[in-house]
C-alpha positions as CSV (number, residue, x, y, z in Angstrom):
1,X,0.0,0.0,0.0
2,X,1.3,3.4,-1.0
3,X,1.9,5.9,1.8
4,X,1.5,9.7,1.6
5,X,4.7,11.5,2.2
6,X,3.1,14.0,4.7
7,X,2.0,11.0,6.8
8,X,5.5,9.5,6.9
9,X,7.1,12.8,7.7
10,X,4.7,13.3,10.7
11,X,4.3,9.7,12.0
12,X,6.6,7.4,10.1
13,X,9.0,5.3,12.3
14,X,12.4,3.6,11.7
15,X,12.2,0.0,10.5
16,X,8.8,0.7,8.9
17,X,8.5,-0.8,5.4
18,X,6.8,1.6,3.0
19,X,6.1,2.5,-0.7
20,X,6.0,6.1,-1.9
21,X,5.1,7.6,-5.3
22,X,5.8,11.0,-6.5
23,X,8.1,13.3,-8.5
24,X,11.8,13.9,-8.1
25,X,12.7,17.3,-6.7
26,X,16.5,16.9,-6.4
27,X,19.2,14.4,-6.9
28,X,22.7,14.4,-5.3
29,X,25.2,11.7,-6.3
30,X,28.0,10.5,-4.0
31,X,30.6,7.9,-4.7
32,X,28.7,4.9,-3.5
33,X,25.1,6.1,-3.2
34,X,22.7,8.8,-4.4
35,X,20.3,11.0,-2.5
36,X,16.9,11.7,-4.1
37,X,14.2,13.9,-2.7
38,X,10.7,12.8,-3.7
39,X,7.6,14.9,-3.4
40,X,4.0,13.7,-3.9
41,X,2.2,17.1,-3.4
42,X,0.9,16.2,0.0
43,X,3.3,18.5,1.8
44,X,5.8,21.3,1.4
45,X,8.7,18.9,2.2
46,X,9.7,15.8,0.3
47,X,11.1,12.6,1.6
48,X,14.7,11.9,1.1
49,X,15.5,8.5,-0.4
50,X,18.9,6.9,-0.3
51,X,19.8,4.6,-3.2
52,X,22.9,2.4,-2.7
53,X,25.0,1.2,-5.6
54,X,24.1,-2.4,-4.9
55,X,20.6,-1.7,-6.4
56,X,20.0,-3.6,-9.7
57,X,20.9,-1.3,-12.7
58,X,22.0,1.4,-10.2
59,X,24.1,3.4,-12.7
60,X,21.4,3.4,-15.4
61,X,18.7,4.1,-12.8
62,X,20.4,7.1,-11.4
63,X,20.7,8.7,-14.8
64,X,16.9,8.6,-15.1
65,X,16.3,10.3,-11.8
66,X,16.3,13.9,-13.0
67,X,14.2,16.7,-11.5
68,X,10.6,16.1,-12.6
69,X,10.8,12.4,-13.2
70,X,8.0,10.3,-11.7
71,X,8.9,7.4,-9.5
72,X,7.8,4.7,-7.2
73,X,10.2,3.6,-4.4
74,X,9.8,0.9,-1.8
75,X,12.1,0.3,1.2
76,X,12.6,0.7,4.9
77,X,12.5,4.0,6.9
78,X,15.6,4.7,8.9
79,X,16.6,7.5,11.2
80,X,18.3,10.3,9.3
81,X,21.7,11.6,10.4
82,X,21.1,14.8,8.4
83,X,20.0,18.0,10.0
84,X,16.4,19.0,9.6
85,X,15.0,15.6,8.8
86,X,13.9,12.9,11.2
87,X,13.7,9.9,8.8
88,X,14.7,8.9,5.3
89,X,13.9,6.0,3.0
90,X,16.5,3.3,2.4
91,X,15.3,2.3,-1.1
92,X,15.2,-1.4,-2.0
93,X,13.4,-1.1,-5.3
94,X,12.9,1.8,-7.7
95,X,10.6,2.2,-10.7
96,X,10.8,5.2,-13.0
97,X,7.4,5.8,-14.6
98,X,8.3,8.8,-16.7
99,X,11.6,10.6,-17.2
100,X,12.2,14.4,-17.5
101,X,14.9,15.7,-19.8
102,X,17.0,18.1,-17.7
103,X,17.7,20.2,-20.8
104,X,14.1,21.0,-21.5
105,X,12.3,20.5,-18.1
106,X,11.3,24.1,-17.3
107,X,11.3,23.8,-13.5
108,X,14.9,23.9,-12.2
109,X,16.2,24.3,-8.7
110,X,16.1,28.1,-8.8
111,X,13.6,30.9,-8.2
112,X,11.1,31.4,-11.0
113,X,9.0,34.5,-11.4
114,X,5.2,34.1,-10.9
115,X,4.8,35.6,-14.4
116,X,6.9,32.8,-15.9
117,X,5.0,30.1,-13.9
118,X,1.7,31.3,-15.3
119,X,3.0,30.5,-18.7
120,X,3.5,26.9,-17.6
121,X,0.4,26.5,-15.5
122,X,0.4,22.8,-16.3
123,X,3.6,22.4,-14.2
124,X,3.6,25.2,-11.7
125,X,1.7,23.1,-9.0
126,X,5.0,21.2,-8.5
127,X,6.7,24.3,-7.1
128,X,6.9,25.1,-3.4
129,X,4.8,28.3,-3.6
130,X,2.0,27.2,-5.8
131,X,1.9,23.8,-4.1
132,X,1.4,25.6,-0.8
133,X,-1.3,27.9,-2.4
134,X,-3.4,25.0,-3.7
135,X,-3.1,23.0,-0.4
136,X,-4.4,26.1,1.5
137,X,-7.1,26.6,-1.2
138,X,-8.2,23.1,-0.6
139,X,-8.2,23.6,3.2
140,X,-10.3,26.8,2.8
141,X,-12.9,24.9,0.7
142,X,-13.1,22.2,3.3
143,X,-13.5,24.7,6.1
144,X,-16.3,26.5,4.2
145,X,-18.3,23.4,3.8
146,X,-17.6,22.3,7.4
147,X,-18.8,25.7,8.8
148,X,-22.1,25.7,7.0
149,X,-22.9,22.0,7.3
150,X,-22.3,22.1,11.1
151,X,-24.9,24.9,11.3
152,X,-27.5,23.0,9.3
153,X,-27.2,25.0,6.0
154,X,-28.2,23.3,2.8
155,X,-25.7,23.5,-0.1
156,X,-27.6,24.5,-3.2
157,X,-26.2,24.3,-6.8
158,X,-27.4,27.5,-8.5
159,X,-27.3,27.7,-12.3
160,X,-24.2,28.7,-14.2
161,X,-26.4,29.7,-17.1
162,X,-28.7,32.6,-16.2
163,X,-31.0,35.1,-17.8
164,X,-30.5,37.7,-15.0
165,X,-27.8,40.2,-14.3
166,X,-28.0,40.1,-10.5
167,X,-25.7,43.0,-9.9
168,X,-26.8,45.2,-12.8
169,X,-23.2,45.7,-13.9
170,X,-23.8,44.5,-17.4
171,X,-20.4,42.8,-17.8
172,X,-21.6,39.4,-18.6
173,X,-20.6,36.6,-21.0
174,X,-23.3,35.7,-23.4
175,X,-24.2,32.0,-23.9
176,X,-25.4,31.2,-27.4
177,X,-25.9,28.3,-29.8
178,X,-26.5,30.6,-32.7
179,X,-24.4,30.2,-35.9
180,X,-22.1,33.2,-35.7
181,X,-21.7,33.2,-39.4
182,X,-25.5,33.7,-39.9
183,X,-26.8,35.5,-36.8
184,X,-30.6,36.0,-37.1
185,X,-31.7,39.6,-36.7
186,X,-34.9,41.3,-35.7
187,X,-36.6,44.1,-37.8
188,X,-34.6,46.6,-35.8
189,X,-31.3,44.8,-36.7
190,X,-30.8,43.5,-33.2
191,X,-29.8,39.9,-32.5
192,X,-33.0,37.8,-32.5
193,X,-32.4,35.7,-29.4
194,X,-35.9,34.2,-29.7
195,X,-34.3,31.8,-32.2
196,X,-31.5,30.9,-29.8
197,X,-31.3,27.7,-27.7
198,X,-33.2,29.1,-24.7
199,X,-35.5,31.4,-26.7
200,X,-34.0,34.4,-25.0
201,X,-30.7,35.9,-24.2
202,X,-28.7,34.0,-21.7
203,X,-25.4,34.6,-19.8
204,X,-22.8,33.0,-17.6
205,X,-23.9,34.0,-14.1
206,X,-22.2,36.7,-12.0
207,X,-23.9,35.5,-8.8
208,X,-26.1,32.8,-7.4
209,X,-27.7,35.1,-4.9
210,X,-31.2,35.5,-6.4
211,X,-31.6,31.7,-6.8
212,X,-30.3,31.3,-3.3
213,X,-33.0,33.5,-2.0
214,X,-35.6,31.2,-3.6
215,X,-34.1,28.2,-1.8
216,X,-33.9,30.1,1.5
217,X,-37.6,30.7,1.3
218,X,-38.1,26.9,1.5
219,X,-35.1,25.7,3.5
220,X,-34.4,28.7,5.8
221,X,-30.5,28.6,5.6
222,X,-28.7,27.8,2.4
223,X,-25.4,28.5,0.7
224,X,-23.9,28.4,-2.7
225,X,-20.3,27.6,-3.6
226,X,-19.5,27.6,-7.3
227,X,-18.0,29.4,-10.3
228,X,-19.1,32.8,-11.4
229,X,-18.1,34.9,-14.4
230,X,-17.6,38.6,-15.3
231,X,-16.6,39.9,-18.7
232,X,-14.7,42.9,-17.3
233,X,-11.8,43.8,-19.5
234,X,-9.3,44.2,-16.7
235,X,-5.8,43.0,-16.4
236,X,-5.2,44.1,-12.8
237,X,-3.9,41.8,-10.1
238,X,-7.3,41.9,-8.5
239,X,-9.5,40.6,-11.3
240,X,-10.4,37.3,-12.9
241,X,-13.0,36.5,-15.6
242,X,-13.8,33.2,-13.9
243,X,-13.8,33.0,-10.1
244,X,-15.6,31.1,-7.3
245,X,-18.1,32.6,-4.9
246,X,-19.6,31.5,-1.5
247,X,-23.0,33.0,-1.0
248,X,-25.1,32.1,2.1
249,X,-28.7,33.2,2.4
250,X,-30.6,33.1,5.7
251,X,-34.4,33.5,6.1
252,X,-35.6,35.2,9.3
253,X,-32.3,37.0,9.6
254,X,-31.5,40.8,9.7
255,X,-28.3,42.7,9.1
256,X,-27.0,42.1,12.6
257,X,-27.3,38.4,12.2
258,X,-25.7,38.6,8.8
259,X,-22.7,40.4,10.3
260,X,-22.4,38.0,13.1
261,X,-22.4,35.0,10.8
262,X,-19.9,36.6,8.3
263,X,-17.4,37.4,11.2
264,X,-17.7,33.9,12.6
265,X,-17.3,32.5,9.1
266,X,-14.0,34.3,8.4
267,X,-12.6,33.3,11.8
268,X,-13.4,29.7,11.2
269,X,-11.7,29.6,7.9
270,X,-8.5,31.1,9.2
271,X,-8.5,28.9,12.3
272,X,-9.0,25.7,10.2
273,X,-6.2,26.5,7.8
274,X,-3.7,27.3,10.6
275,X,-4.5,24.0,12.1
276,X,-4.3,21.9,8.9
277,X,-1.7,23.7,6.9
278,X,0.8,25.0,9.5
279,X,3.9,24.3,7.3
280,X,2.4,26.0,4.3
281,X,1.4,29.1,6.3
282,X,4.8,29.3,7.9
283,X,6.3,29.2,4.4
284,X,4.1,32.1,3.3
285,X,5.1,34.0,6.4
286,X,8.8,33.5,5.6
287,X,8.9,33.8,1.9
288,X,5.9,35.8,0.7
289,X,4.7,38.2,3.4
290,X,6.1,38.3,6.9
291,X,2.8,39.4,8.3
292,X,0.8,36.4,7.2
293,X,0.6,34.8,10.6
294,X,0.0,38.1,12.3
295,X,-2.9,38.8,10.0
296,X,-4.4,35.4,10.7
297,X,-4.1,36.0,14.4
298,X,-5.7,39.4,14.0
299,X,-8.7,37.9,12.2
300,X,-9.1,35.1,14.7
301,X,-8.6,36.9,18.0
302,X,-10.2,40.3,17.4
303,X,-13.8,41.4,17.3
304,X,-14.4,43.2,14.0
305,X,-15.0,47.0,14.1
306,X,-18.5,48.0,13.0
307,X,-19.2,51.5,11.7
308,X,-21.8,53.1,9.4
309,X,-20.9,54.4,5.9
310,X,-21.7,57.9,7.2
311,X,-19.2,57.4,10.1
312,X,-16.6,56.1,7.7
313,X,-16.9,59.1,5.4
314,X,-16.5,61.4,8.4
315,X,-13.4,59.5,9.5
316,X,-11.9,59.6,6.0
317,X,-12.5,63.4,5.8
318,X,-10.6,63.9,9.0
319,X,-7.7,61.6,7.9
320,X,-4.3,63.3,8.0
321,X,-3.5,62.2,4.5
322,X,-4.4,62.9,0.9
323,X,-6.3,60.3,-1.0
324,X,-6.1,59.8,-4.8
325,X,-9.9,59.5,-5.1
326,X,-12.3,62.0,-3.6
327,X,-14.1,61.4,-0.3
328,X,-17.7,62.6,-0.2
329,X,-21.0,61.3,1.1
330,X,-22.7,59.5,-1.7
331,X,-19.6,58.3,-3.5
332,X,-18.5,54.6,-3.2
333,X,-15.5,53.8,-1.1
334,X,-12.3,53.0,-3.1
335,X,-9.7,50.4,-2.2
336,X,-7.4,53.1,-0.7
337,X,-10.2,54.3,1.6
338,X,-11.1,50.7,2.6
339,X,-7.5,49.9,3.4
340,X,-7.0,53.1,5.4
341,X,-9.9,52.2,7.6
342,X,-8.9,48.6,8.2
343,X,-5.1,48.9,8.1
344,X,-4.3,52.2,9.6
345,X,-7.2,53.5,11.6
346,X,-8.7,50.4,13.2
347,X,-5.9,47.9,12.4
348,X,-8.3,45.0,12.2
349,X,-11.2,43.9,10.0
350,X,-13.9,46.6,9.8
351,X,-17.6,46.2,8.8
352,X,-19.1,49.2,7.1
353,X,-22.9,49.3,7.0
354,X,-25.8,51.4,5.7
355,X,-24.5,52.7,2.4
356,X,-26.4,55.2,0.2
357,X,-29.1,53.5,-1.8
358,X,-28.0,55.1,-5.0
359,X,-24.7,53.1,-5.1
360,X,-26.1,49.7,-4.0
361,X,-28.2,47.0,-5.7
362,X,-32.0,47.1,-6.0
363,X,-32.5,44.1,-3.7
364,X,-31.0,45.7,-0.5
365,X,-33.5,46.7,2.2
366,X,-34.2,50.4,2.3
367,X,-33.7,52.1,5.7
368,X,-36.3,54.4,7.2
369,X,-34.4,57.5,6.2
370,X,-35.1,56.6,2.5
371,X,-31.5,57.4,1.6
372,X,-29.5,54.4,2.8
373,X,-29.9,50.6,2.6
374,X,-29.1,47.8,5.0
375,X,-25.8,46.9,3.2
376,X,-22.6,45.7,4.8
377,X,-19.0,45.3,3.5
378,X,-16.2,43.7,5.5
379,X,-12.9,45.5,4.9
380,X,-9.7,43.6,5.5
381,X,-6.2,44.9,6.0
382,X,-4.1,44.8,2.9
383,X,-6.9,43.8,0.5
384,X,-9.9,46.0,1.2
385,X,-13.4,44.6,0.7
386,X,-13.5,40.9,1.2
387,X,-17.2,40.3,2.0
388,X,-20.2,42.1,0.6
389,X,-23.8,41.6,1.7
390,X,-27.0,43.0,2.9
391,X,-30.4,42.5,4.5
392,X,-32.7,41.9,1.5
393,X,-35.8,44.0,0.8
394,X,-38.7,41.8,1.8
395,X,-41.5,44.4,1.3
396,X,-43.2,44.0,-2.0
397,X,-44.2,47.6,-2.5
398,X,-40.8,49.0,-1.6
399,X,-39.0,46.5,-3.9
400,X,-41.3,47.3,-6.8
401,X,-40.6,51.0,-6.4
402,X,-36.8,50.3,-6.3
403,X,-37.0,48.3,-9.5
404,X,-39.0,51.0,-11.2
405,X,-36.7,53.8,-10.0
406,X,-33.7,52.0,-11.4
407,X,-35.4,51.2,-14.7
408,X,-35.0,47.5,-14.4
409,X,-37.2,45.1,-16.4
410,X,-39.8,44.2,-13.8
411,X,-41.3,41.4,-15.9
412,X,-38.1,39.5,-15.9
413,X,-38.2,39.5,-12.1
414,X,-41.8,38.3,-11.6
415,X,-40.6,35.2,-9.7
416,X,-38.4,37.3,-7.4
417,X,-41.4,39.5,-6.6
418,X,-43.5,36.4,-6.0
419,X,-41.2,35.6,-3.1
420,X,-42.5,38.8,-1.5
421,X,-46.1,37.9,-2.3
422,X,-46.1,34.4,-0.8
423,X,-44.8,34.1,2.7
424,X,-42.2,36.8,2.7
425,X,-39.8,37.1,5.6
426,X,-36.9,39.3,6.6
427,X,-33.8,37.7,5.2
428,X,-30.1,38.4,4.6
429,X,-27.0,37.1,3.0
430,X,-23.5,37.9,1.8
431,X,-20.9,37.0,-0.8
432,X,-17.3,36.0,-0.3
433,X,-14.9,35.8,-3.3
434,X,-13.1,32.5,-2.8
435,X,-9.9,33.6,-4.5
436,X,-9.9,36.9,-2.6
437,X,-9.9,35.1,0.7
438,X,-7.1,32.7,-0.4
439,X,-5.1,35.6,-1.6
440,X,-5.6,37.5,1.7
441,X,-4.7,34.4,3.7
442,X,-1.5,33.5,1.8
443,X,-0.2,37.0,1.2
444,X,0.0,36.4,-2.6
445,X,-0.1,39.7,-4.4
446,X,-1.8,38.6,-7.7
447,X,-5.1,36.8,-7.7
448,X,-4.0,34.8,-10.8
449,X,-1.7,32.9,-8.5
450,X,-4.3,31.5,-6.2
451,X,-6.4,29.7,-8.8
452,X,-5.0,26.8,-10.8
453,X,-6.0,28.0,-14.2
454,X,-6.7,31.7,-14.3
455,X,-9.1,33.1,-16.9
456,X,-8.2,36.7,-17.8
457,X,-8.5,38.8,-21.0
458,X,-6.7,37.0,-23.9
459,X,-5.8,34.1,-21.6
460,X,-7.6,30.7,-21.6
461,X,-4.6,28.6,-22.5
462,X,-4.9,25.7,-20.1
């Protein structure tokens, strides 16, 4: 039976007979034996194997053990005399599954830029940094499901193909089966989507929120966790065309309950990752950003600051610094404003609530002042907004007025309005960008380096 290297490094004992499989990281030849480090992706560190020259075909075998070669090795664990490693494998049999030409294998024992590694995304998971990123990403996903499942939430699979622009941003990918060489047109020369597959225009979804609201009206507490898409022509380090979102929706819940859940949620994710990926997080702290562990501690052990948008604007106006973007009530907060509040002023995650209705979505509950809505954003040090949510508008008459005032097609939202006609309740929810939280947790500066195969303008190679 094959053993995972991480398990052997943690609990393997001398005289234990084991078999490992993985890829060669390094090879060092001595006069009578050869040291080979093998890594199977389960941990940052590999297991050192010692091959003695009395192995069959030793000379020919060693020539094949280049960096990147895939191998299976069986033997006995022995105490290691080398510093920094407790055990090593005394190899008794070695099989090389696939070689790697050292002249052409692009991953050598040296530092590679992240830009270069994006060009070889099919191999970059074998590097220390990206390997650590994807193990942390996996732990984050596990923590997310654990958090909601332990609280009785139902995981719902909302559609990837949608006819609605939930956020009203208009930057959607169109889904079509029309022949692009012979696109049918209406009398006004617009594309005739009535002849398309769905009989109407369809898109890749930007959010599963509206469908999650439907399910919350039957199951009380639900969450989505899946891919979303935005056709924003941006090449910044903060944007992807395909990204994953977590969106819980809770019936019989107000803004305060929403904030409480979101805070507990972030704390749980960070705590879980620190417990399950300690070596990877220590690596990020040493090699990527020396405040990674302090940031995690800040999230876990501090109560989040809570202020209103109006209070935030007042604090920004009093700030003893000049911002690039203007600060004025009614304008949206920019990243520099968000980071100032979380990083410099409060020095911990900060929840801003009650934004002007004019800059927020139609579905957010209108406050009694008629000017602000029950919205909330969680601002995190170093990254700005990490969670966005709100209490939803459950009053039919108010929601209809909001839709009309914003000029949205009310007929397309008949089913959404029906939720307010048949058993409406106060409800709330939020969205967390999965890549954003992985980026925040690891200290990686570019969001393209926390997803295995980034989709960005002019880039869908892998």
